[in-house]
C-alpha positions in Angstrom: -0.1 -0.1 0.0 1.7 3.4 -1.2 1.4 6.4 1.2 -0.9 7.9 -1.8 -3.2 5.1 -1.7 -3.3 4.8 2.3 -3.5 8.6 2.9 -2.0 7.6 6.3 1.0 5.8 7.8 1.5 2.3 9.0 3.1 1.4 12.0 3.8 -1.8 14.3 3.6 -2.6 18.1 6.7 -4.0 20.0 5.1 -6.9 21.9 5.2 -6.0 25.8 6.4 -9.8 26.5 8.8 -10.2 23.6 12.0 -12.3 24.4 14.7 -9.9 25.3 17.0 -11.7 22.6 14.1 -10.7 19.9 13.8 -6.9 20.9 16.5 -5.6 18.9 16.3 -7.9 16.0 12.5 -7.0 15.7 12.9 -3.4 15.8 15.5 -3.6 13.1 12.9 -6.0 10.7 10.2 -3.4 11.5 12.7 -0.8 9.8 14.0 -2.7 7.0 10.3 -3.9 6.0 9.3 -0.3 5.6 7.0 0.2 8.8 6.4 4.2 9.2 6.5 4.0 13.2 7.1 1.6 15.8 5.6 2.1 19.1 6.6 0.7 22.5 4.5 0.0 25.6 4.8 0.5 29.1 2.5 -2.0 30.8 3.0 -2.4 34.9 5.5 -5.1 35.4 6.8 -5.2 32.1 10.0 -3.2 30.4 10.0 0.4 31.1 8.7 2.8 27.9 11.7 5.0 27.7 14.3 3.0 28.3 13.1 0.6 25.1 12.6 3.9 23.2 16.4 4.9 23.4 17.2 1.2 22.6 15.3 0.9 19.5 16.3 4.4 18.1 19.8 3.8 18.5 19.8 0.4 16.6 17.5 1.5 13.4 18.0 4.0 11.0 14.9 5.9 9.9 11.8 4.5 11.7 10.1 6.6 13.9 9.4 5.7 17.4 6.3 6.2 19.9 6.1 5.9 23.5 2.7 4.7 24.5 1.9 5.4 27.1 3.6 6.9 29.9 1.4 7.2 33.4 1.4 11.1 34.5 1.5 9.7 38.2 4.3 7.8 37.6 7.0 10.5 36.7 7.6 13.9 38.1 7.1 16.0 34.9 10.4 17.6 35.3 12.5 14.6 34.8 10.3 13.2 32.3 10.8 16.2 30.0 14.6 16.1 30.6 14.2 12.1 29.2 12.2 13.0 26.6 14.2 16.3 25.5 17.3 13.9 25.2 15.7 11.3 22.9 14.6 13.8 20.7 17.5 15.6 20.8 19.8 12.5 19.9 17.5 11.2 17.4 15.7 14.3 15.6 12.0 13.9 14.3 11.9 10.2 15.0 10.1 10.5 18.7 6.4 10.6 19.7 5.3 10.4 23.3 2.0 9.3 24.5 0.8 10.2 28.0 -2.1 9.2 29.7 -3.9 8.3 32.9 -2.6 4.4 33.2 -4.9 1.6 33.9 -6.6 2.4 36.9 -6.3 -1.0 38.9 -2.4 -0.8 38.2 -2.0 2.7 39.5 -4.0 2.0 42.4 -1.8 -1.1 43.2 1.3 1.1 43.2 -0.6 4.1 45.2 -0.6 6.4 42.7 -4.0 7.3 41.0 -4.8 10.6 41.9 -8.1 12.0 43.0 -8.5 13.5 39.9 -6.8 12.3 36.9 -8.4 14.5 34.4 -6.7 17.6 36.2 -3.6 15.7 36.6 -3.2 14.7 32.8 -4.0 18.5 31.6 -1.3 19.9 34.1 1.3 17.3 33.2 0.6 17.7 29.4 0.8 21.5 29.1 3.8 22.0 31.4 5.6 18.8 29.6 5.1 20.7 26.3 6.4 24.0 27.8 9.4 22.7 29.2 9.9 21.0 25.9 9.6 24.2 23.9 12.3 25.6 26.2 10.1 28.0 27.9 9.7 28.7 31.6 7.5 26.4 33.5 5.7 28.7 36.2 3.2 26.0 37.3 1.0 26.5 40.5 -1.5 23.4 40.1 -3.4 21.0 41.7 -1.1 18.2 41.4 2.2 20.3 39.3 4.4 22.8 41.0 7.0 24.3 39.3 8.8 27.3 39.9 10.1 28.6 37.0 12.0 25.7 35.7 13.4 25.9 32.1 15.6 23.5 30.3 19.4 24.3 29.7 19.4 25.4 26.2 22.0 22.7 25.7 19.5 20.0 26.6 16.7 21.2 24.2 15.6 19.6 20.9 15.9 21.5 17.9 11.9 20.2 17.4 10.0 19.4 20.5 8.4 15.9 19.5 4.6 15.3 19.5 2.7 15.1 22.6 -0.1 12.3 22.6 -2.9 11.8 25.2 -3.7 7.9 25.5 -6.9 8.3 26.6 -10.6 6.7 26.0 -13.2 8.3 28.1 -15.5 11.4 26.7 -13.9 14.1 29.1 -10.4 12.9 28.5 -10.7 12.9 24.7 -12.0 16.6 24.7 -8.9 17.2 27.0 -6.6 15.6 24.3 -8.2 17.9 21.7 -7.3 20.8 24.0 -3.8 20.3 25.0 -2.3 17.5 23.0 -1.0 17.3 19.6 -2.6 14.0 19.0 -4.6 11.3 20.5 -3.7 7.5 20.7 -6.4 5.0 20.8 -6.2 1.6 22.1 -7.0 -1.3 20.8 -9.8 -2.6 19.6 -10.1 0.7 17.0 -13.0 0.7 14.6 -14.1 3.4 12.2 -17.4 3.5 14.5 -15.2 4.2 17.4 -13.1 6.8 15.9 -15.7 8.6 14.5 -17.2 8.8 18.0 -13.9 9.6 19.6 -13.3 12.8 17.3 -16.8 14.2 18.3 -15.4 14.3 21.8 -11.7 15.2 20.9 -13.4 18.0 18.4 -9.7 19.2 17.4 -9.5 23.0 16.2 -5.8 22.6 15.0 -3.6 19.4 13.4 -4.2 16.6 15.6 -2.8 13.0 14.8 -4.8 10.3 15.9 -3.1 6.8 16.2 -4.9 3.7 16.5 -4.0 0.3 17.9 -5.0 -3.0 16.6 -4.9 -6.6 17.1 -3.5 -7.8 13.8 -3.0 -11.2 11.9 -2.3 -11.7 8.1 -2.9 -15.3 6.9 -3.7 -16.3 3.4 -6.7 -18.1 5.3 -8.9 -15.4 7.2 -10.2 -18.6 9.3 -6.6 -19.3 10.7 -6.3 -15.5 11.0 -9.0 -15.2 13.3 -8.6 -18.1 15.3 -4.8 -16.9 16.0 -6.3 -13.3 17.2 -8.6 -15.0 19.6 -6.6 -15.4 22.4 -5.8 -11.4 22.6 -9.5 -10.8 23.0 -9.4 -11.8 26.5 -9.6 -8.6 28.3 -12.3 -6.8 25.9 -15.3 -8.3 28.4 -13.7 -5.9 31.1 -15.7 -2.6 31.7 -12.4 -0.5 30.8 -13.2 -1.5 27.1 -16.8 -0.4 27.1 -16.1 2.9 25.1 -14.6 1.0 22.4 -17.5 -1.2 21.9 -20.5 0.4 22.6 -20.0 2.2 19.1 -20.2 -1.5 17.6 -23.8 -2.2 18.8 -22.7 -5.2 20.4 -21.7 -4.2 23.8 -24.2 -5.2 26.4 -24.3 -9.0 24.6 -20.6 -9.3 25.2 -20.6 -7.9 28.2 -23.4 -10.5 28.9 -21.3 -13.4 27.4 -18.3 -12.4 29.4 -20.4 -12.7 32.8 -21.8 -16.2 31.7 -18.1 -17.4 30.7 -16.1 -19.1 33.2 -13.1 -17.8 32.3 -11.3 -15.1 29.7 -10.1 -17.7 27.8 -13.8 -19.2 27.3 -14.9 -15.7 26.5 -12.4 -15.3 23.8 -13.6 -18.3 21.9 -17.2 -18.1 22.7 -17.0 -14.7 20.9 -19.2 -14.8 17.7 -17.0 -14.7 14.8 -18.8 -11.4 13.3 -17.8 -9.5 16.5 -14.2 -11.0 16.3 -13.9 -9.6 13.0 -14.8 -6.2 14.2 -12.6 -6.2 17.0 -9.3 -7.4 15.2 -7.8 -6.7 11.8 -7.5 -10.0 10.7 -7.6 -11.8 7.1 -5.7 -11.7 3.8 -3.3 -8.9 3.0 -6.0 -7.5 0.9 -8.7 -8.0 3.3 -6.4 -6.3 6.4 -5.2 -3.7 3.5 -9.1 -2.5 3.1 -9.5 -2.5 6.7 -6.7 0.0 7.1 -8.2 2.2 4.6 -11.5 2.0 6.6 -9.6 3.4 9.4 -7.6 5.9 7.4 -11.0 7.5 6.3 -12.5 7.7 9.4 -9.9 10.2 10.6 -6.5 7.8 11.9 -3.4 8.9 10.7 -1.3 6.2 11.8 -2.2 2.3 12.0 -0.6 0.5 14.7 -0.7 -3.3 13.7 -0.3 -5.5 17.0 1.5 -8.5 16.2 -0.1 -11.7 17.8 2.6 -14.4 19.2 4.0 -16.9 20.1 6.9 -15.9 17.4 6.6 -12.5 17.0 9.2 -12.1 14.2 7.3 -14.5 12.1 4.2 -12.6 12.7 5.8 -9.1 11.9 6.6 -10.7 8.3 3.2 -11.7 7.8 2.1 -8.0 8.7 4.8 -6.5 6.5 2.9 -8.5 3.4 0.1 -5.3 3.8 2.7 -2.7 3.1 
């Protein structure tokens, strides 16, 4: 799919549980295949996002690297700005950063869930962008207090990276439209979900939309969907409701999860029609068409999430749509 046909860019996700020995090879292969972007995740208990980004930026030539996402309550914004500025300075034009609330259960488990996540996120993104632009941050907010701090000119990147808000609720999406350069949408992302999210984001200036999706490419569509099913296990949880409601079968899906004995049983019981809409699966042509639908709905970057256990083989299959 050429950029002219796609009208957007195509990225790939570095799996959070990829074996250590495959991290660099996966990044280099994604670069060589021609993916536009590589996104790394920071999920509690797995690898750190900024360290992964630094590693894959250093071992690749041209691919743009996104960090999705950094929980605002987990890092002091001044020190986060120092780390982000360093990466952007050493790898100019190749870095994107997403900041979000973090998963509530994870953040509560480490004692870092604020009373007002929305207030914190707004203060955090505004302050981070101020510091990365080289301006003094004189902030006296509910959560962030800085007394005129500014980054030294020697530490500033020539161009500040885009800062995304990784969010899903209507109020948080509206905040993304106000303060961020883009919005990162977690999987599953359908055209229906994008269109609904954009009504809340309501961007008044250029605003990038990056969308994650579980993706399996196979010449046999049935095999592709079967391979993707294990990745659907979390989707019956309430946190994913905003993604499912626009598809019209949220209540039925929630009921299915309630009556299933386990997440594994739930994922296998999801009707084929629903599973297809919750993933990008099928032949290269079929997945290509689904990606185009996402671009037409407003997505600027589609990020393909490979399914294990052999992530490098999955990456080679995903590259067939390029």
